[in-house]
Structures are given as C-alpha cells and as structure tokens.
C-alpha positions as protocol buffer text, in pm:
chain_id: "A"
residue {
  index: 1
  type: UNK
  ca { x: 7730 y: 11676 z: 5708 }
}
residue {
  index: 2
  type: UNK
  ca { x: 8014 y: 11593 z: 5944 }
}
residue {
  index: 3
  type: UNK
  ca { x: 7985 y: 11795 z: 6264 }
}
residue {
  index: 4
  type: UNK
  ca { x: 7615 y: 11869 z: 6212 }
}
residue {
  index: 5
  type: UNK
  ca { x: 7327 y: 11687 z: 6371 }
}
residue {
  index: 6
  type: UNK
  ca { x: 7144 y: 11488 z: 6111 }
}
residue {
  index: 7
  type: UNK
  ca { x: 6807 y: 11321 z: 6109 }
}
residue {
  index: 8
  type: UNK
  ca { x: 6805 y: 10948 z: 6035 }
}
residue {
  index: 9
  type: UNK
  ca { x: 6501 y: 10782 z: 5877 }
}
residue {
  index: 10
  type: UNK
  ca { x: 6477 y: 10404 z: 5913 }
}
residue {
  index: 11
  type: UNK
  ca { x: 6245 y: 10227 z: 5668 }
}
residue {
  index: 12
  type: UNK
  ca { x: 6121 y: 9877 z: 5749 }
}
residue {
  index: 13
  type: UNK
  ca { x: 5912 y: 9699 z: 5484 }
}
residue {
  index: 14
  type: UNK
  ca { x: 5739 y: 9390 z: 5620 }
}
residue {
  index: 15
  type: UNK
  ca { x: 5494 y: 9116 z: 5530 }
}
residue {
  index: 16
  type: UNK
  ca { x: 5353 y: 8887 z: 5799 }
}
residue {
  index: 17
  type: UNK
  ca { x: 5632 y: 8942 z: 6053 }
}
residue {
  index: 18
  type: UNK
  ca { x: 5420 y: 8983 z: 6366 }
}
residue {
  index: 19
  type: UNK
  ca { x: 5652 y: 8784 z: 6592 }
}
residue {
  index: 20
  type: UNK
  ca { x: 5965 y: 8980 z: 6505 }
}
residue {
  index: 21
  type: UNK
  ca { x: 5841 y: 9341 z: 6504 }
}
residue {
  index: 22
  type: UNK
  ca { x: 5868 y: 9421 z: 6877 }
}
residue {
  index: 23
  type: UNK
  ca { x: 6215 y: 9272 z: 6899 }
}
residue {
  index: 24
  type: UNK
  ca { x: 6317 y: 9457 z: 6585 }
}
residue {
  index: 25
  type: UNK
  ca { x: 6185 y: 9786 z: 6724 }
}
residue {
  index: 26
  type: UNK
  ca { x: 6389 y: 9742 z: 7041 }
}
residue {
  index: 27
  type: UNK
  ca { x: 6700 y: 9672 z: 6833 }
}
residue {
  index: 28
  type: UNK
  ca { x: 6639 y: 9976 z: 6612 }
}
residue {
  index: 29
  type: UNK
  ca { x: 6578 y: 10193 z: 6917 }
}
residue {
  index: 30
  type: UNK
  ca { x: 6911 y: 10085 z: 7066 }
}
residue {
  index: 31
  type: UNK
  ca { x: 7093 y: 10158 z: 6741 }
}
residue {
  index: 32
  type: UNK
  ca { x: 6920 y: 10494 z: 6692 }
}
residue {
  index: 33
  type: UNK
  ca { x: 7014 y: 10617 z: 7038 }
}
residue {
  index: 34
  type: UNK
  ca { x: 7382 y: 10566 z: 6950 }
}
residue {
  index: 35
  type: UNK
  ca { x: 7347 y: 10819 z: 6669 }
}
residue {
  index: 36
  type: UNK
  ca { x: 7363 y: 11194 z: 6712 }
}
residue {
  index: 37
  type: UNK
  ca { x: 7055 y: 11385 z: 6601 }
}
residue {
  index: 38
  type: UNK
  ca { x: 6690 y: 11297 z: 6558 }
}
residue {
  index: 39
  type: UNK
  ca { x: 6543 y: 10984 z: 6403 }
}
residue {
  index: 40
  type: UNK
  ca { x: 6220 y: 10830 z: 6281 }
}
residue {
  index: 41
  type: UNK
  ca { x: 6111 y: 10474 z: 6203 }
}
residue {
  index: 42
  type: UNK
  ca { x: 5883 y: 10418 z: 5904 }
}
residue {
  index: 43
  type: UNK
  ca { x: 5720 y: 10074 z: 5898 }
}
residue {
  index: 44
  type: UNK
  ca { x: 5557 y: 9973 z: 5569 }
}
residue {
  index: 45
  type: UNK
  ca { x: 5299 y: 9694 z: 5595 }
}
residue {
  index: 46
  type: UNK
  ca { x: 5293 y: 9528 z: 5254 }
}
residue {
  index: 47
  type: UNK
  ca { x: 4950 y: 9369 z: 5292 }
}
residue {
  index: 48
  type: UNK
  ca { x: 5010 y: 9155 z: 5603 }
}
residue {
  index: 49
  type: UNK
  ca { x: 4729 y: 8919 z: 5707 }
}
residue {
  index: 50
  type: UNK
  ca { x: 4863 y: 8816 z: 6050 }
}
residue {
  index: 51
  type: UNK
  ca { x: 4789 y: 9136 z: 6242 }
}
residue {
  index: 52
  type: UNK
  ca { x: 5139 y: 9281 z: 6205 }
}
residue {
  index: 53
  type: UNK
  ca { x: 5000 y: 9633 z: 6165 }
}
residue {
  index: 54
  type: UNK
  ca { x: 4841 y: 9614 z: 6512 }
}
residue {
  index: 55
  type: UNK
  ca { x: 5185 y: 9560 z: 6665 }
}
residue {
  index: 56
  type: UNK
  ca { x: 5310 y: 9882 z: 6504 }
}
residue {
  index: 57
  type: UNK
  ca { x: 4993 y: 10067 z: 6608 }
}
residue {
  index: 58
  type: UNK
  ca { x: 5065 y: 9965 z: 6969 }
}
residue {
  index: 59
  type: UNK
  ca { x: 5427 y: 10081 z: 6946 }
}
residue {
  index: 60
  type: UNK
  ca { x: 5320 y: 10409 z: 6783 }
}
residue {
  index: 61
  type: UNK
  ca { x: 5093 y: 10472 z: 7081 }
}
residue {
  index: 62
  type: UNK
  ca { x: 5396 y: 10509 z: 7308 }
}
residue {
  index: 63
  type: UNK
  ca { x: 5656 y: 10633 z: 7058 }
}
residue {
  index: 64
  type: UNK
  ca { x: 5548 y: 10895 z: 6805 }
}
residue {
  index: 65
  type: UNK
  ca { x: 5874 y: 10856 z: 6616 }
}
residue {
  index: 66
  type: UNK
  ca { x: 5733 y: 10526 z: 6489 }
}
residue {
  index: 67
  type: UNK
  ca { x: 5515 y: 10568 z: 6180 }
}
residue {
  index: 68
  type: UNK
  ca { x: 5313 y: 10327 z: 5970 }
}
residue {
  index: 69
  type: UNK
  ca { x: 5202 y: 10298 z: 5610 }
}
residue {
  index: 70
  type: UNK
  ca { x: 4964 y: 10007 z: 5556 }
}
residue {
  index: 71
  type: UNK
  ca { x: 4883 y: 9882 z: 5207 }
}
residue {
  index: 72
  type: UNK
  ca { x: 4542 y: 9739 z: 5124 }
}
residue {
  index: 73
  type: UNK
  ca { x: 4707 y: 9432 z: 4974 }
}
residue {
  index: 74
  type: UNK
  ca { x: 5049 y: 9293 z: 4892 }
}
residue {
  index: 75
  type: UNK
  ca { x: 5223 y: 9505 z: 4626 }
}
residue {
  index: 76
  type: UNK
  ca { x: 5582 y: 9390 z: 4673 }
}
residue {
  index: 77
  type: UNK
  ca { x: 5895 y: 9525 z: 4834 }
}
residue {
  index: 78
  type: UNK
  ca { x: 5965 y: 9785 z: 4565 }
}
residue {
  index: 79
  type: UNK
  ca { x: 5626 y: 9950 z: 4622 }
}
residue {
  index: 80
  type: UNK
  ca { x: 5682 y: 9940 z: 4999 }
}
residue {
  index: 81
  type: UNK
  ca { x: 6020 y: 10110 z: 4966 }
}
residue {
  index: 82
  type: UNK
  ca { x: 5882 y: 10365 z: 4719 }
}
residue {
  index: 83
  type: UNK
  ca { x: 5607 y: 10457 z: 4968 }
}
residue {
  index: 84
  type: UNK
  ca { x: 5862 y: 10493 z: 5246 }
}
residue {
  index: 85
  type: UNK
  ca { x: 6103 y: 10694 z: 5032 }
}
residue {
  index: 86
  type: UNK
  ca { x: 5823 y: 10938 z: 4946 }
}
residue {
  index: 87
  type: UNK
  ca { x: 5739 y: 11008 z: 5313 }
}
residue {
  index: 88
  type: UNK
  ca { x: 6065 y: 11009 z: 5508 }
}
residue {
  index: 89
  type: UNK
  ca { x: 6227 y: 11338 z: 5604 }
}
residue {
  index: 90
  type: UNK
  ca { x: 6571 y: 11230 z: 5721 }
}
residue {
  index: 91
  type: UNK
  ca { x: 6902 y: 11352 z: 5581 }
}
residue {
  index: 92
  type: UNK
  ca { x: 7013 y: 10987 z: 5579 }
}
residue {
  index: 93
  type: UNK
  ca { x: 6781 y: 10696 z: 5509 }
}
residue {
  index: 94
  type: UNK
  ca { x: 6840 y: 10339 z: 5623 }
}
residue {
  index: 95
  type: UNK
  ca { x: 6645 y: 10036 z: 5500 }
}
residue {
  index: 96
  type: UNK
  ca { x: 6633 y: 9709 z: 5691 }
}
residue {
  index: 97
  type: UNK
  ca { x: 6425 y: 9392 z: 5657 }
}
residue {
  index: 98
  type: UNK
  ca { x: 6190 y: 9293 z: 5937 }
}
residue {
  index: 99
  type: UNK
  ca { x: 6290 y: 8926 z: 5971 }
}
residue {
  index: 100
  type: UNK
  ca { x: 6572 y: 8995 z: 6223 }
}
residue {
  index: 101
  type: UNK
  ca { x: 6835 y: 8848 z: 5992 }
}
residue {
  index: 102
  type: UNK
  ca { x: 6987 y: 9193 z: 5944 }
}
residue {
  index: 103
  type: UNK
  ca { x: 7144 y: 9337 z: 6260 }
}
residue {
  index: 104
  type: UNK
  ca { x: 7031 y: 9689 z: 6366 }
}
residue {
  index: 105
  type: UNK
  ca { x: 7367 y: 9737 z: 6541 }
}
residue {
  index: 106
  type: UNK
  ca { x: 7523 y: 9774 z: 6195 }
}
residue {
  index: 107
  type: UNK
  ca { x: 7332 y: 10098 z: 6129 }
}
residue {
  index: 108
  type: UNK
  ca { x: 7594 y: 10328 z: 6293 }
}
residue {
  index: 109
  type: UNK
  ca { x: 7861 y: 10163 z: 6076 }
}
residue {
  index: 110
  type: UNK
  ca { x: 7659 y: 10234 z: 5760 }
}
residue {
  index: 111
  type: UNK
  ca { x: 7609 y: 10597 z: 5864 }
}
residue {
  index: 112
  type: UNK
  ca { x: 7980 y: 10634 z: 5941 }
}
residue {
  index: 113
  type: UNK
  ca { x: 8058 y: 10516 z: 5589 }
}
residue {
  index: 114
  type: UNK
  ca { x: 7817 y: 10773 z: 5444 }
}
residue {
  index: 115
  type: UNK
  ca { x: 8003 y: 11037 z: 5645 }
}
residue {
  index: 116
  type: UNK
  ca { x: 8318 y: 10945 z: 5451 }
}
residue {
  index: 117
  type: UNK
  ca { x: 8156 y: 11093 z: 5141 }
}
residue {
  index: 118
  type: UNK
  ca { x: 7964 y: 10803 z: 4991 }
}
residue {
  index: 119
  type: UNK
  ca { x: 7602 y: 10839 z: 4879 }
}
residue {
  index: 120
  type: UNK
  ca { x: 7484 y: 10478 z: 4914 }
}
residue {
  index: 121
  type: UNK
  ca { x: 7632 y: 10211 z: 5140 }
}
residue {
  index: 122
  type: UNK
  ca { x: 7509 y: 9857 z: 5091 }
}
residue {
  index: 123
  type: UNK
  ca { x: 7547 y: 9579 z: 5343 }
}
residue {
  index: 124
  type: UNK
  ca { x: 7746 y: 9272 z: 5241 }
}
residue {
  index: 125
  type: UNK
  ca { x: 7632 y: 8952 z: 5407 }
}
residue {
  index: 126
  type: UNK
  ca { x: 7981 y: 8809 z: 5393 }
}
residue {
  index: 127
  type: UNK
  ca { x: 7881 y: 8511 z: 5608 }
}
residue {
  index: 128
  type: UNK
  ca { x: 7522 y: 8425 z: 5515 }
}
residue {
  index: 129
  type: UNK
  ca { x: 7289 y: 8230 z: 5745 }
}
residue {
  index: 130
  type: UNK
  ca { x: 7056 y: 8115 z: 5468 }
}
residue {
  index: 131
  type: UNK
  ca { x: 6968 y: 7778 z: 5314 }
}
residue {
  index: 132
  type: UNK
  ca { x: 7201 y: 7631 z: 5050 }
}
residue {
  index: 133
  type: UNK
  ca { x: 6972 y: 7714 z: 4755 }
}
residue {
  index: 134
  type: UNK
  ca { x: 6926 y: 8077 z: 4854 }
}
residue {
  index: 135
  type: UNK
  ca { x: 7299 y: 8128 z: 4916 }
}
residue {
  index: 136
  type: UNK
  ca { x: 7408 y: 7989 z: 4583 }
}
residue {
  index: 137
  type: UNK
  ca { x: 7138 y: 8143 z: 4364 }
}
residue {
  index: 138
  type: UNK
  ca { x: 7232 y: 8473 z: 4527 }
}
residue {
  index: 139
  type: UNK
  ca { x: 7596 y: 8424 z: 4425 }
}
residue {
  index: 140
  type: UNK
  ca { x: 7489 y: 8368 z: 4063 }
}
residue {
  index: 141
  type: UNK
  ca { x: 7260 y: 8671 z: 4073 }
}
residue {
  index: 142
  type: UNK
  ca { x: 7532 y: 8895 z: 4219 }
}
residue {
  index: 143
  type: UNK
  ca { x: 7789 y: 8778 z: 3963 }
}
residue {
  index: 144
  type: UNK
  ca { x: 7569 y: 8856 z: 3662 }
}
residue {
  index: 145
  type: UNK
  ca { x: 7445 y: 9183 z: 3810 }
}
residue {
  index: 146
  type: UNK
  ca { x: 7802 y: 9296 z: 3869 }
}
residue {
  index: 147
  type: UNK
  ca { x: 7903 y: 9188 z: 3517 }
}
residue {
  index: 148
  type: UNK
  ca { x: 7621 y: 9362 z: 3332 }
}
residue {
  index: 149
  type: UNK
  ca { x: 7599 y: 9674 z: 3548 }
}
residue {
  index: 150
  type: UNK
  ca { x: 7969 y: 9749 z: 3569 }
}
residue {
  index: 151
  type: UNK
  ca { x: 7955 y: 9813 z: 3945 }
}
residue {
  index: 152
  type: UNK
  ca { x: 8157 y: 9575 z: 4161 }
}
residue {
  index: 153
  type: UNK
  ca { x: 7960 y: 9473 z: 4468 }
}
residue {
  index: 154
  type: UNK
  ca { x: 7938 y: 9136 z: 4641 }
}
residue {
  index: 155
  type: UNK
  ca { x: 7579 y: 9169 z: 4762 }
}
residue {
  index: 156
  type: UNK
  ca { x: 7333 y: 9385 z: 4567 }
}
residue {
  index: 157
  type: UNK
  ca { x: 7016 y: 9257 z: 4736 }
}
residue {
  index: 158
  type: UNK
  ca { x: 7103 y: 9299 z: 5103 }
}
residue {
  index: 159
  type: UNK
  ca { x: 6807 y: 9464 z: 5275 }
}
residue {
  index: 160
  type: UNK
  ca { x: 7038 y: 9667 z: 5498 }
}
residue {
  index: 161
  type: UNK
  ca { x: 7143 y: 9984 z: 5314 }
}
residue {
  index: 162
  type: UNK
  ca { x: 7202 y: 10350 z: 5393 }
}
residue {
  index: 163
  type: UNK
  ca { x: 7137 y: 10637 z: 5154 }
}
residue {
  index: 164
  type: UNK
  ca { x: 7170 y: 11009 z: 5141 }
}
residue {
  index: 165
  type: UNK
  ca { x: 6829 y: 11168 z: 5085 }
}
residue {
  index: 166
  type: UNK
  ca { x: 6938 y: 11291 z: 4740 }
}
residue {
  index: 167
  type: UNK
  ca { x: 6973 y: 10931 z: 4624 }
}
residue {
  index: 168
  type: UNK
  ca { x: 6622 y: 10818 z: 4708 }
}
residue {
  index: 169
  type: UNK
  ca { x: 6477 y: 11140 z: 4567 }
}
residue {
  index: 170
  type: UNK
  ca { x: 6641 y: 11065 z: 4231 }
}
residue {
  index: 171
  type: UNK
  ca { x: 6530 y: 10701 z: 4192 }
}
residue {
  index: 172
  type: UNK
  ca { x: 6192 y: 10573 z: 4079 }
}
residue {
  index: 173
  type: UNK
  ca { x: 6145 y: 10205 z: 4163 }
}
residue {
  index: 174
  type: UNK
  ca { x: 5865 y: 9970 z: 4067 }
}
residue {
  index: 175
  type: UNK
  ca { x: 5810 y: 9602 z: 3997 }
}
residue {
  index: 176
  type: UNK
  ca { x: 6100 y: 9434 z: 4177 }
}
residue {
  index: 177
  type: UNK
  ca { x: 6374 y: 9683 z: 4098 }
}
residue {
  index: 178
  type: UNK
  ca { x: 6457 y: 9720 z: 4468 }
}
residue {
  index: 179
  type: UNK
  ca { x: 6724 y: 9455 z: 4402 }
}
residue {
  index: 180
  type: UNK
  ca { x: 6905 y: 9700 z: 4178 }
}
residue {
  index: 181
  type: UNK
  ca { x: 6903 y: 10021 z: 4381 }
}
residue {
  index: 182
  type: UNK
  ca { x: 7287 y: 10036 z: 4388 }
}
residue {
  index: 183
  type: UNK
  ca { x: 7289 y: 9999 z: 4008 }
}
residue {
  index: 184
  type: UNK
  ca { x: 7033 y: 10275 z: 3959 }
}
residue {
  index: 185
  type: UNK
  ca { x: 7216 y: 10504 z: 4202 }
}
residue {
  index: 186
  type: UNK
  ca { x: 7550 y: 10437 z: 4030 }
}
residue {
  index: 187
  type: UNK
  ca { x: 7389 y: 10513 z: 3694 }
}
residue {
  index: 188
  type: UNK
  ca { x: 7275 y: 10850 z: 3830 }
}
residue {
  index: 189
  type: UNK
  ca { x: 7632 y: 10939 z: 3927 }
}
residue {
  index: 190
  type: UNK
  ca { x: 7623 y: 10868 z: 4301 }
}
residue {
  index: 191
  type: UNK
  ca { x: 7914 y: 10710 z: 4488 }
}
residue {
  index: 192
  type: UNK
  ca { x: 7826 y: 10354 z: 4590 }
}
residue {
  index: 193
  type: UNK
  ca { x: 8015 y: 10116 z: 4818 }
}
residue {
  index: 194
  type: UNK
  ca { x: 7953 y: 9827 z: 5058 }
}
residue {
  index: 195
  type: UNK
  ca { x: 8068 y: 9709 z: 5400 }
}
residue {
  index: 196
  type: UNK
  ca { x: 8047 y: 9362 z: 5558 }
}
residue {
  index: 197
  type: UNK
  ca { x: 7755 y: 9325 z: 5799 }
}
residue {
  index: 198
  type: UNK
  ca { x: 7645 y: 9057 z: 6044 }
}
residue {
  index: 199
  type: UNK
  ca { x: 7375 y: 8820 z: 5927 }
}
residue {
  index: 200
  type: UNK
  ca { x: 7161 y: 8597 z: 6148 }
}
residue {
  index: 201
  type: UNK
  ca { x: 6949 y: 8290 z: 6090 }
}
residue {
  index: 202
  type: UNK
  ca { x: 6578 y: 8350 z: 6055 }
}
residue {
  index: 203
  type: UNK
  ca { x: 6420 y: 8341 z: 6400 }
}
residue {
  index: 204
  type: UNK
  ca { x: 6047 y: 8351 z: 6320 }
}
residue {
  index: 205
  type: UNK
  ca { x: 5824 y: 8260 z: 6028 }
}
residue {
  index: 206
  type: UNK
  ca { x: 5916 y: 8142 z: 5682 }
}
residue {
  index: 207
  type: UNK
  ca { x: 6141 y: 8290 z: 5417 }
}
residue {
  index: 208
  type: UNK
  ca { x: 5964 y: 8459 z: 5126 }
}
residue {
  index: 209
  type: UNK
  ca { x: 6234 y: 8330 z: 4890 }
}
residue {
  index: 210
  type: UNK
  ca { x: 6137 y: 8096 z: 4606 }
}
residue {
  index: 211
  type: UNK
  ca { x: 6276 y: 7978 z: 4274 }
}
residue {
  index: 212
  type: UNK
  ca { x: 6024 y: 8202 z: 4096 }
}
residue {
  index: 213
  type: UNK
  ca { x: 6191 y: 8505 z: 4253 }
}
residue {
  index: 214
  type: UNK
  ca { x: 6521 y: 8403 z: 4095 }
}
residue {
  index: 215
  type: UNK
  ca { x: 6355 y: 8395 z: 3752 }
}
residue {
  index: 216
  type: UNK
  ca { x: 6192 y: 8734 z: 3813 }
}
residue {
  index: 217
  type: UNK
  ca { x: 6529 y: 8868 z: 3921 }
}
residue {
  index: 218
  type: UNK
  ca { x: 6679 y: 8759 z: 3588 }
}
residue {
  index: 219
  type: UNK
  ca { x: 6408 y: 8944 z: 3397 }
}
residue {
  index: 220
  type: UNK
  ca { x: 6456 y: 9250 z: 3616 }
}
residue {
  index: 221
  type: UNK
  ca { x: 6829 y: 9243 z: 3539 }
}
residue {
  index: 222
  type: UNK
  ca { x: 6740 y: 9275 z: 3171 }
}
residue {
  index: 223
  type: UNK
  ca { x: 6504 y: 9558 z: 3264 }
}
residue {
  index: 224
  type: UNK
  ca { x: 6757 y: 9751 z: 3469 }
}
residue {
  index: 225
  type: UNK
  ca { x: 7026 y: 9705 z: 3203 }
}
residue {
  index: 226
  type: UNK
  ca { x: 6786 y: 9856 z: 2950 }
}
residue {
  index: 227
  type: UNK
  ca { x: 6685 y: 10136 z: 3190 }
}
residue {
  index: 228
  type: UNK
  ca { x: 7041 y: 10237 z: 3269 }
}
residue {
  index: 229
  type: UNK
  ca { x: 7167 y: 10221 z: 2911 }
}
residue {
  index: 230
  type: UNK
  ca { x: 6879 y: 10271 z: 2670 }
}
residue {
  index: 231
  type: UNK
  ca { x: 6579 y: 10416 z: 2854 }
}
residue {
  index: 232
  type: UNK
  ca { x: 6632 y: 10757 z: 2695 }
}
residue {
  index: 233
  type: UNK
  ca { x: 6738 y: 10616 z: 2359 }
}
residue {
  index: 234
  type: UNK
  ca { x: 6554 y: 10286 z: 2292 }
}
residue {
  index: 235
  type: UNK
  ca { x: 6614 y: 10321 z: 1918 }
}
residue {
  index: 236
  type: UNK
  ca { x: 6987 y: 10274 z: 1982 }
}
residue {
  index: 237
  type: UNK
  ca { x: 6917 y: 9919 z: 2104 }
}
residue {
  index: 238
  type: UNK
  ca { x: 6628 y: 9810 z: 1885 }
}
residue {
  index: 239
  type: UNK
  ca { x: 6759 y: 10004 z: 1587 }
}
residue {
  index: 240
  type: UNK
  ca { x: 7097 y: 9830 z: 1610 }
}
residue {
  index: 241
  type: UNK
  ca { x: 6932 y: 9486 z: 1620 }
}
residue {
  index: 242
  type: UNK
  ca { x: 6697 y: 9585 z: 1341 }
}
residue {
  index: 243
  type: UNK
  ca { x: 6972 y: 9726 z: 1123 }
}
residue {
  index: 244
  type: UNK
  ca { x: 7182 y: 9410 z: 1164 }
}
residue {
  index: 245
  type: UNK
  ca { x: 6886 y: 9187 z: 1077 }
}
residue {
  index: 246
  type: UNK
  ca { x: 6783 y: 9405 z: 782 }
}
residue {
  index: 247
  type: UNK
  ca { x: 7134 y: 9421 z: 636 }
}
residue {
  index: 248
  type: UNK
  ca { x: 7190 y: 9046 z: 674 }
}
residue {
  index: 249
  type: UNK
  ca { x: 6855 y: 8971 z: 510 }
}
residue {
  index: 250
  type: UNK
  ca { x: 6931 y: 9217 z: 230 }
}
residue {
  index: 251
  type: UNK
  ca { x: 7271 y: 9060 z: 160 }
}
residue {
  index: 252
  type: UNK
  ca { x: 7118 y: 8713 z: 144 }
}
residue {
  index: 253
  type: UNK
  ca { x: 6844 y: 8835 z: -90 }
}
residue {
  index: 254
  type: UNK
  ca { x: 7090 y: 9019 z: -317 }
}
residue {
  index: 255
  type: UNK
  ca { x: 7314 y: 8712 z: -347 }
}
residue {
  index: 256
  type: UNK
  ca { x: 7014 y: 8497 z: -439 }
}
residue {
  index: 257
  type: UNK
  ca { x: 6892 y: 8759 z: -689 }
}
residue {
  index: 258
  type: UNK
  ca { x: 7239 y: 8766 z: -849 }
}
residue {
  index: 259
  type: UNK
  ca { x: 7237 y: 8387 z: -880 }
}
residue {
  index: 260
  type: UNK
  ca { x: 6890 y: 8391 z: -1035 }
}
residue {
  index: 261
  type: UNK
  ca { x: 6967 y: 8666 z: -1287 }
}
residue {
  index: 262
  type: UNK
  ca { x: 7314 y: 8560 z: -1402 }
}
residue {
  index: 263
  type: UNK
  ca { x: 7321 y: 8185 z: -1340 }
}
residue {
  index: 264
  type: UNK
  ca { x: 6952 y: 8100 z: -1392 }
}
residue {
  index: 265
  type: UNK
  ca { x: 6934 y: 7925 z: -1054 }
}
residue {
  index: 266
  type: UNK
  ca { x: 6574 y: 7875 z: -948 }
}
residue {
  index: 267
  type: UNK
  ca { x: 6486 y: 7994 z: -599 }
}
residue {
  index: 268
  type: UNK
  ca { x: 6154 y: 7821 z: -535 }
}
residue {
  index: 269
  type: UNK
  ca { x: 6324 y: 7537 z: -345 }
}
residue {
  index: 270
  type: UNK
  ca { x: 6581 y: 7754 z: -165 }
}
residue {
  index: 271
  type: UNK
  ca { x: 6508 y: 7790 z: 212 }
}
residue {
  index: 272
  type: UNK
  ca { x: 6771 y: 8064 z: 218 }
}
residue {
  index: 273
  type: UNK
  ca { x: 6529 y: 8288 z: 28 }
}
residue {
  index: 274
  type: UNK
  ca { x: 6271 y: 8263 z: 305 }
}
residue {
  index: 275
  type: UNK
  ca { x: 6540 y: 8332 z: 566 }
}
residue {
  index: 276
  type: UNK
  ca { x: 6648 y: 8647 z: 383 }
}
residue {
  index: 277
  type: UNK
  ca { x: 6293 y: 8777 z: 357 }
}
residue {
  index: 278
  type: UNK
  ca { x: 6226 y: 8693 z: 724 }
}
residue {
  index: 279
  type: UNK
  ca { x: 6537 y: 8880 z: 840 }
}
residue {
  index: 280
  type: UNK
  ca { x: 6433 y: 9189 z: 642 }
}
residue {
  index: 281
  type: UNK
  ca { x: 6085 y: 9182 z: 797 }
}
residue {
  index: 282
  type: UNK
  ca { x: 6223 y: 9130 z: 1148 }
}
residue {
  index: 283
  type: UNK
  ca { x: 6470 y: 9415 z: 1094 }
}
residue {
  index: 284
  type: UNK
  ca { x: 6193 y: 9654 z: 994 }
}
residue {
  index: 285
  type: UNK
  ca { x: 5990 y: 9546 z: 1299 }
}
residue {
  index: 286
  type: UNK
  ca { x: 6281 y: 9605 z: 1538 }
}
residue {
  index: 287
  type: UNK
  ca { x: 6339 y: 9954 z: 1397 }
}
residue {
  index: 288
  type: UNK
  ca { x: 5967 y: 10029 z: 1423 }
}
residue {
  index: 289
  type: UNK
  ca { x: 5968 y: 9906 z: 1784 }
}
residue {
  index: 290
  type: UNK
  ca { x: 6258 y: 10136 z: 1862 }
}
residue {
  index: 291
  type: UNK
  ca { x: 6074 y: 10434 z: 1712 }
}
residue {
  index: 292
  type: UNK
  ca { x: 5764 y: 10351 z: 1918 }
}
residue {
  index: 293
  type: UNK
  ca { x: 5984 y: 10332 z: 2226 }
}
residue {
  index: 294
  type: UNK
  ca { x: 6122 y: 10677 z: 2149 }
}
residue {
  index: 295
  type: UNK
  ca { x: 5770 y: 10819 z: 2128 }
}
residue {
  index: 296
  type: UNK
  ca { x: 5664 y: 10652 z: 2455 }
}
residue {
  index: 297
  type: UNK
  ca { x: 5979 y: 10776 z: 2628 }
}
residue {
  index: 298
  type: UNK
  ca { x: 5901 y: 11131 z: 2519 }
}
residue {
  index: 299
  type: UNK
  ca { x: 5550 y: 11118 z: 2664 }
}
residue {
  index: 300
  type: UNK
  ca { x: 5598 y: 10892 z: 2968 }
}
residue {
  index: 301
  type: UNK
  ca { x: 5475 y: 11012 z: 3303 }
}
residue {
  index: 302
  type: UNK
  ca { x: 5565 y: 10821 z: 3619 }
}
residue {
  index: 303
  type: UNK
  ca { x: 5272 y: 10715 z: 3840 }
}
residue {
  index: 304
  type: UNK
  ca { x: 5251 y: 10524 z: 4166 }
}
residue {
  index: 305
  type: UNK
  ca { x: 5080 y: 10185 z: 4153 }
}
residue {
  index: 306
  type: UNK
  ca { x: 4982 y: 10113 z: 4512 }
}
residue {
  index: 307
  type: UNK
  ca { x: 4682 y: 10195 z: 4733 }
}
residue {
  index: 308
  type: UNK
  ca { x: 4729 y: 10292 z: 5098 }
}
residue {
  index: 309
  type: UNK
  ca { x: 4475 y: 10176 z: 5356 }
}
residue {
  index: 310
  type: UNK
  ca { x: 4587 y: 10391 z: 5650 }
}
residue {
  index: 311
  type: UNK
  ca { x: 4881 y: 10589 z: 5786 }
}
residue {
  index: 312
  type: UNK
  ca { x: 4999 y: 10679 z: 6135 }
}
residue {
  index: 313
  type: UNK
  ca { x: 5218 y: 10971 z: 6235 }
}
residue {
  index: 314
  type: UNK
  ca { x: 5243 y: 11125 z: 5889 }
}
residue {
  index: 315
  type: UNK
  ca { x: 5163 y: 11484 z: 5805 }
}
residue {
  index: 316
  type: UNK
  ca { x: 4825 y: 11516 z: 5635 }
}
C-alpha cells in the first residue's frame, strides 16, 4: 500500500488501568498524527472494576475516533483482542498494552516495517524494564516457543505489534493464545519479523504477571504446537503414539507367548506380561482418541466466548 493513504486501527486491551489511560491516549494521538491517512483507537475493557471505562467514555465524548468495547467481566487478553480484531476497519492494525510500558512513538516504525512487505511486525523489548523473575521466565518462554514453532523471534509476547488486516482476519484466538499470534500467522503463511522497541518501567498500578501465567503459557505452547501441526490431522499425532505403544506391547506379548509355548516358562509371576497388555490397551486408546479428534475436527464450528456489556462508536 505504499503511496496510498491507509487507515490505522489501534487496539488497546486493558484491565484496571484508570491512571494510565489519559496519558496513553495522548501518546497514541501524537503517534497517529505522524501517520498519513485516517486512524481509529479501539479500547477493550476486559472487566475493569476501577472505573477505567468512564475515562474512555469521557475521551470518546470529545474524540469520535476513540471507541470502546466493555466486557461484563474479565475474559482475558485473547478475548479482548478477538473482540477488537472483529470490529476494527483499518488496513493496518496495531496492538499496544495500556500500562505505558510500551511506547506509542514506536508505532510509525512498526508501520514502516509493514510497508517493506511484511504481514506482522512484533516489538522486541531488547532492554526490558521488568522485575528479575518476569525477565528471566520470559527468556525461557521465548526460547522454547522459538524452538518448537520454528520461527526465530526474540520476543513473542510483546504487546506492541502491527498487522495487516488479512492476518487478523485469518486467525482465531481464544484462551491465552494471544502469546502465540506470530506463530499462528507464520503457520498461515504470512511474513513475520520483529524490530527492537523502547520499553519503560511500569508507572501506575501493579503488573498482572504471576507464576501461574508461566505455567499456563507452557500448556498453551503445547496447544499451539498441536494446532499448527495436527489440528487438521489429529490421528497423525495420537495414531503415531498409539501405534508405537501397540506394537511395543505386541512384541512383548509375543516374546512371552513364545517362551511359554516352547520353553514352558510360566508367566503368572512375570510383570512384563502386565506391561505388554497395558501397552496394547494404551495403544488402542490413543488410536481411538485420534479418530474421535478427526470426527470433532470435521464438525467443529468456532464460536465466541465473551459477553459485551456496552459499546461506543461502533456501527450497529
């Protein structure tokens, strides 16, 4: 779209960030005015209880480019992004967290990188202003995500990203899969890259990070690995495990049967017999699970799992 005026949609998911929202809006406004073309700001209130939505309502009253989606309760960042992705109309879409740690001045740099032909540009917090635990668990998370996904990025979970509209239209996110948007985009054949971005210390409130989120991230890595490799062919995964278990159990059982028939070796006190039978049973179960997965895949219909309380500035 080089040479054409494009519309930029900025999505801001937030939870209890009342103190930072006005300052963030001013920063986003300054960044947006540096871009050619029109823009909109989509704020997603993920069940805030501190009156954050009222701040956005006030801003919307004087700037109709600011829009709001307010959830009835907290559904998580993936649901917030999914709601924003469904409503924005920009040619390019930028996501940014509301805690002021990401710098709005980096938005033109992300858009410039998209203009080079990339489909998704992720921010890389090269110098992080986070506590020791968060910095180092993030390094572990990024290493394993890069290893299992096959896409080489330093920072998968940076909230500051820019997308072409085609990318967000092709991705269905739920649970906490927002961490793996670059992986999902790469799997769909889009060009993904990253650029270093400025990162600031948290100015207001408390971080939502906790050890439990690291554990959930590990489970979601398993999920996204399955989704990108086996979602359309679950039998290839479960069938392979089942076939290996079944064959190993069968070999053990055949060896024991040979010993019993030709060497008169009694099997009643042989734990190996029980192992062989167990492996056969487990193998059959894995294959059955794979077949059930194939049937579910064939009939699956994607549905949204969040309830919206109110909206501002959206087309009815």
